Steps between C-alpha positions, in 0.01 A plus 500: 500500500724195538725410213591133458871455440576242232747234606843561349566237229764244584794485262487120479184290467433262788408146394288598199279228354502471122244269338586375155448227242373492145189699409179319607686279747285601797725777632212740557323254732799496733548875465137570587524282810829648625386855434247456781782470753587819688868420443494612138469799274375310195543610141375311195739484201721808564669502159576870523764442766641155426537571128688825562841430353705552188592167349603380156312172544236403245313302768390565858772311687716687750814372669697610804714728282188697403449600863728802483529734796256747341243234413525341844460836672203595280303179553566491873395863533177461303396183682587649839297812422204283409531302825519823699193644323299195607640507855590131477825331601563293187467506121297249295449478127397265220693505172575227243815683390668416833532139382752613237702709746587293805872602513395863447252481788764345726711815448211741555354326805723223641248405770205483259262207519394377157182295459500325161166366372468216252188345351393223264673631185212413269246692710744787546585520130132493406445818700821651366360452149203709607736769629693510174185528288337767716588867440389744773450867419768763554298638793523158669879509476511849645280408795685174563855631481467853635253450785758583766717807463756360744609273218474742210825540308570699187807284442302178470200658328669484160558124513143427605348745252696347213379152588137613531502690171663211313233265633217736402646542149549126450155421638332731252705368209476124560284436806798376703752659737875539480537403865311433821658453838874444551710483184721191513802434275396389152135595541485737202608218265222276632244782473588547132384142432156595628386182681343626823526169689869475411565863599345457845658158560842642414449804724374288791783249462775760476376694803511185712831383355674835559363521854607149599847538350554835671453356850847346495647849462343626823505212751439733795184659362182378671266340246176306550359310202123452515278283282181691437319174428595369845407832659143499372468130589600569863468877558559504876808278493646676197439850631645418842820390330519831310424712808765325709759548227411869466510546878155657514410610852124428492388210281127537565381737222710327234388151602135604514525644148667185365254259659201705383618575146721212387380153399579240231240659271633853550439717190797721417346708223135469406551674165733237348372419151790298362499127570775260406439277201657156456745659257589771753582237763729317259678824410543592867635158592744502209626849586551425869681174422733694267586726796599199709194449719429153635258310277358282778425800721335686213284202403391461863318836496123513467496679165771282345282196567272633225772454239399212276 
């Protein structure tokens, strides 16, 4: 009988690729394509490791100061163990929360490559509204968050459990959630007002604003910003750009997937039931303008053209 010896985990991650952006921005498309490369051990939304910290923050931002020696050691260890278990040289994941934690990531993995996805805000926010109004069962949460024991953590279980239970309680009481996706500063005050279009527009806008402003703090971090709308319009060109940035050794499987699956009429989620009304579009535009977004660029989007 021959026993296979597991590769000893490295203490520091080597050029990990972290895909981020707001929810429904097209991150999963890029993740699915890159996960086909033999370079990566790919993990979808590993909240159990990246949310493992003790912080007094009321939102999901993390700064460089939050990357204490213990936190840094823990995350590096867990990610390295996962890479070793898959017998792959590099780590890959997909997590919206990364967009709020660029300085934190720079401390954890200085040679990380961050791929930031953006998308027509009106289309993105429409799907975010669906996410906010949908309430999966507790069993779904368990399967989604605990499907890999390499990332299981009792320390972060409490934070996630509290969020899930609060959402279930609020959903039963009023049909809405207390939160969905990354919690940005000031979100709870917007949620209390109850306008779903405003909630999602504020969340989308703040995620992008925090990400863009954080880049000045880490000028040496490697970041590639990708327009999902441009990617599905020209899949081969867009994917090549991503693969070159990520230093993927063999482009073939990723390019084949992109060319076969992506197109201008690509359907992200076939179960979306919410569609923007004229009033929703006005609310979204007003909210994004209040956050400082460029009016001309917003009005140039396909969905904004439907505003009367």
